[in-house]
C-alpha positions in Angstrom: -0.1 -0.2 0.0 2.8 3.0 -1.4 2.3 5.6 0.6 -0.7 5.6 2.8 -2.9 4.4 -0.4 -4.2 1.1 -0.6 -3.1 -1.5 -3.9 -0.7 1.0 -5.4 2.5 -1.0 -3.7 4.1 -3.0 -1.1 4.4 -1.4 1.9 7.3 0.4 2.9 8.3 0.1 -0.4 7.9 3.4 -1.6 10.9 6.1 -2.3 10.7 9.5 -2.8 13.5 12.3 -3.1 17.0 12.6 -1.5 18.1 9.5 0.4 15.1 9.3 3.0 15.1 5.8 2.5 11.7 3.9 1.9 7.9 4.5 3.2 4.7 3.5 2.6 1.4 2.2 4.9 -2.0 1.4 5.0 -3.2 3.8 7.5 -4.5 7.2 6.9 -4.8 8.3 10.5 -1.4 7.3 11.0 0.4 10.0 13.6 3.6 10.9 12.8 4.0 13.5 15.3 3.6 17.7 14.8 5.7 20.6 13.3 4.6 23.6 13.8 5.7 27.3 13.9 8.7 27.1 12.1 10.3 28.7 9.5 12.5 26.6 6.6 15.1 28.6 4.8 17.6 28.1 2.4 17.2 24.6 2.1 18.1 21.6 -0.5 20.7 20.5 -3.0 20.8 18.6 -6.0 21.4 14.6 -5.0 21.6 13.5 -8.2 19.8 14.7 -11.7 16.1 15.7 -11.5 17.1 14.5 -7.6 16.7 17.2 -5.4 15.7 18.0 -1.8 12.9 19.9 -1.1 12.2 22.2 1.8 9.9 19.8 3.7 9.1 16.8 2.6 6.4 14.8 3.9 6.3 10.9 3.0 2.8 8.7 3.4 2.1 10.9 6.5 -1.4 10.3 7.7 -4.4 12.8 9.3 -2.6 11.7 12.9 0.2 14.2 11.8 0.1 18.2 12.5 1.1 20.2 10.2 0.3 23.9 10.9 2.0 27.5 10.5 5.4 26.7 8.4 6.8 28.6 6.4 9.5 27.7 4.0 12.0 29.8 1.9 14.1 30.0 -1.0 14.9 26.4 -1.1 16.6 25.2 -4.0 14.0 22.3 -5.1 9.7 22.4 -4.3 8.9 24.1 -1.5 6.2 22.2 0.6 6.0 18.4 -1.6 3.7 15.2 -0.8 4.3 11.6 -1.7 1.3 10.1 -0.8 -0.5 9.8 2.9 -3.6 12.1 3.8 -2.1 15.2 6.2 -3.8 17.9 6.2 -2.0 21.3 6.5 -3.1 24.7 7.4 -1.2 28.0 7.4 1.2 27.4 5.0 3.4 30.0 4.0 6.1 29.5 0.4 8.6 31.8 -0.5 10.6 32.4 -3.4 12.0 29.4 -4.0 13.8 27.5 -7.3 10.8 25.1 -7.8 7.4 24.2 -7.4 5.7 25.8 -4.3 2.7 23.2 -3.5 3.6 19.4 -4.7 2.2 16.4 -5.0 1.9 12.8 -6.3 2.0 8.8 -4.9 -1.8 9.5 -4.6 -1.3 12.1 -1.8 -5.2 12.7 -0.4 -4.9 15.7 1.9 -6.4 19.2 2.4 -4.8 21.8 2.9 -6.3 25.2 3.4 -4.8 28.2 4.0 -1.4 28.5 2.2 0.1 31.7 0.2 2.9 30.8 -2.1 4.9 34.0 -3.8 7.7 32.7 -6.4 11.4 34.6 -6.4 10.7 37.9 -7.8 14.2 38.0 -9.4 14.2 37.6 -12.9 18.1 37.1 -13.4 17.8 33.5 -10.7 14.3 33.0 -10.9 13.3 29.1 -12.0 10.3 28.7 -10.2 7.9 26.8 -12.3 4.5 26.3 -11.0 2.4 27.2 -7.8 1.2 23.5 -7.5 2.0 21.1 -9.5 0.4 17.5 -8.8 0.9 14.3 -10.2 -0.5 10.9 -9.7 2.1 8.3 -10.5 5.3 9.0 -12.4 5.6 5.4 -14.3 2.0 3.5 -15.1 -0.4 6.2 -13.9 -3.2 5.5 -16.4 -3.9 1.7 -14.3 -3.4 2.7 -11.3 -6.0 2.2 -8.6 -5.4 4.9 -6.1 -5.1 8.7 -7.5 -3.7 11.6 -6.1 -7.0 13.6 -4.5 -6.4 16.2 -2.7 -8.5 19.3 -1.5 -6.5 23.3 -1.1 -8.9 25.5 -0.1 -7.9 29.4 0.4 -5.1 29.9 -1.5 -2.5 32.4 -3.2 -0.7 31.8 -5.9 1.4 34.2 -7.0 3.6 34.2 -10.1 6.6 37.0 -11.0 6.4 39.9 -13.4 8.2 43.0 -13.7 6.7 46.3 -13.5 5.3 46.9 -17.2 3.2 43.5 -16.4 4.8 40.5 -18.7 5.8 37.8 -16.4 8.8 36.4 -16.6 8.2 32.8 -15.1 9.7 30.4 -16.1 9.7 26.7 -16.8 6.5 26.3 -17.8 4.9 28.8 -16.1 1.5 27.6 -14.3 -0.5 28.1 -12.1 -1.7 25.2 -11.3 -0.8 21.8 -13.4 -2.8 19.2 -13.1 -1.6 15.8 -15.0 -0.7 12.1 -14.5 -3.7 11.1 -13.4 -4.5 13.3 -10.9 -7.4 14.8 -9.4 -8.1 17.2 -6.7 -9.7 20.7 -5.8 -8.9 24.6 -5.6 -11.5 26.3 -3.9 -11.8 30.0 -3.4 -8.1 30.8 -4.2 -6.5 33.1 -6.2 -4.1 32.7 -8.6 -2.1 35.1 -10.5 1.3 37.0 -12.1 1.4 33.2 -13.9 2.8 33.3 -17.8 1.3 30.0 -19.0 -1.7 30.2 -17.9 -3.9 30.1 -14.4 -5.0 26.2 -14.3 -3.1 22.9 -17.1 -4.5 19.7 -17.2 -2.9 17.2 -19.8 -3.4 13.6 -19.6 -6.6 12.0 -20.7 -6.8 10.0 -17.4 -6.4 13.4 -15.8 -9.2 15.3 -17.5 -11.4 11.8 -16.9 -10.9 12.8 -13.0 -12.6 15.3 -12.7 -11.9 19.1 -11.1 -13.7 21.1 -9.2 -12.8 25.1 -8.8 -15.4 26.8 -7.3 -15.1 30.1 -6.1 -11.4 30.1 -8.1 -9.7 33.0 -10.7 -7.1 32.4 -12.2 -5.5 34.9 -14.0 -2.4 35.9 -16.3 -1.0 37.6 -19.3 -2.6 34.7 -21.9 -5.7 32.8 -20.8 -6.8 31.3 -18.0 -7.4 27.9 -18.5 -5.8 25.8 -20.7 -6.9 21.6 -21.2 -5.2 18.9 -23.0 -6.5 15.9 -22.1 -5.2 13.6 -24.7 -6.3 10.5 -26.3 -9.6 13.2 -27.8 -10.2 14.6 -24.7 -10.6 18.4 -25.8 -11.0 21.4 -23.5 -11.4 25.4 -23.2 -9.0 28.2 -24.3 -9.6 31.9 -24.3 -7.2 35.1 -24.8 -7.8 38.7 -25.0 -5.7 41.0 -27.1 -4.9 43.5 -26.3 -4.3 43.2 -23.2 -3.6 46.2 -21.2 -6.6 47.2 -23.4 -6.6 51.2 -23.4 -10.0 51.2 -26.4 -11.0 48.3 -27.0 -9.8 44.2 -26.4 -10.6 41.5 -28.8 -11.1 38.1 -26.7 -10.7 35.0 -29.1 -11.7 31.3 -28.6 -12.0 27.8 -29.9 -15.2 25.9 -28.9 -14.6 22.0 -29.3 -17.8 21.2 -29.9 -21.5 23.2 -30.7 -22.9 24.2 -26.7 -25.1 27.0 -25.3 -22.3 29.2 -23.9 -21.7 32.7 -22.9 -18.5 35.4 -22.3 -19.0 38.0 -19.9 -17.1 40.7 -18.3 -17.0 40.6 -14.4 -15.4 43.8 -11.8 -12.7 42.9 -9.5 -15.6 42.4 -7.0 -18.1 40.0 -9.1 -20.2 42.4 -10.8 -21.3 41.8 -13.5 -20.6 44.6 -16.7 -20.8 43.4 -19.5 -22.3 40.7 -21.9 -20.1 39.9 -25.1 -22.1 37.0 -25.8 -24.6 34.3 -24.4 -26.6 31.9 -26.9 -25.6 28.5 -28.8 -22.4 28.7 -30.5 -21.3 26.5 -33.1 -17.7 24.6 -32.9 -14.9 26.4 -34.1 -13.4 29.9 -33.6 -14.9 32.9 -32.3 -13.6 36.0 -31.5 -15.4 39.2 -30.2 -14.7 42.9 -28.9 -15.0 44.2 -25.5 -15.2 48.0 -25.4 -14.6 49.5 -22.2 -15.9 53.1 -22.4 -18.5 53.6 -19.9 -16.2 52.0 -17.4 -14.1 53.2 -15.0 -9.8 52.0 -14.9 -9.3 49.0 -13.1 -9.0 45.3 -13.3 -11.8 43.4 -15.2 -12.0 39.5 -15.7 -13.3 37.7 -18.7 -14.9 34.4 -18.2 -15.7 32.0 -20.9 -17.5 29.7 -19.9 -19.7 26.4 -22.4 -21.2 23.5 -21.1 -19.1 21.9 -18.2 -15.6 24.2 -19.9 -14.7 27.5 -18.8 -11.8 29.6 -19.5 -11.1 32.8 -17.5 -8.3 36.0 -17.2 -7.3 39.1 -16.2 -8.1 42.6 -18.2 -6.7 45.5 -17.2 -8.8 48.4 -18.7 -6.3 51.9 -18.9 -7.6 55.4 -20.7 
């Protein structure tokens, strides 16, 4: 039962990063102790290619373990990483790491609430990848009987941007990246400042697993959500250009199938300010202009909804 998740591997046979030895088990209530009110900084080095030490690595910890009020700062790899288990965590702060802020794999199924990830602001040294990177198993994930399925609530994930609004995040730059059959939820959260997109999911097994994101706002320089399921699974991608907006911005997207869809603009406080389209739209490419001449300068959000698909993004209006 690899990483406290039944039927994935023999007990105590899992290996994570570094030289931590093997681990595993079947007891989701396992108590591995407690860690709180602590700061972990300047941790990590490369043990071998693709094998670095994280600031805080949690191997198969159960719900009886307490992880609260932890800051991980300027680590050379991930700031927080879960390898299986079901441990919960609250009040986590990750700052200026060299890789992902929150990373999970191997069937992790815990809950995380009240977490902030702030990426390295110095673009000359920034190598941080993503706000969240979520995997199931790295190999043979299509046949895994146990799935990573964590729940994240009340997160703020902040990428890196220069003063002109251009993201400098390297190595992909997704705010949230689910792949390899991972499942999960990111609720009531803000994801902003990432180069590629707010949320990206890859692989058909990931798409089939489902994803919850109620109350979550994604902001990036390109699109809010990118879905690339593979094997025929299709998603929704939307873009707005130019952005920032001076007179008008054109929102474009491609529907994978004919659907009842809407394109709406919202203010920063969530008020609907404009409806660009609402009704049945054919499959294929669409574009429409937003002209905010009667609105005040500021930040707005667009949302393209088509059935179960949604793409969102930020618009900055400057007169």
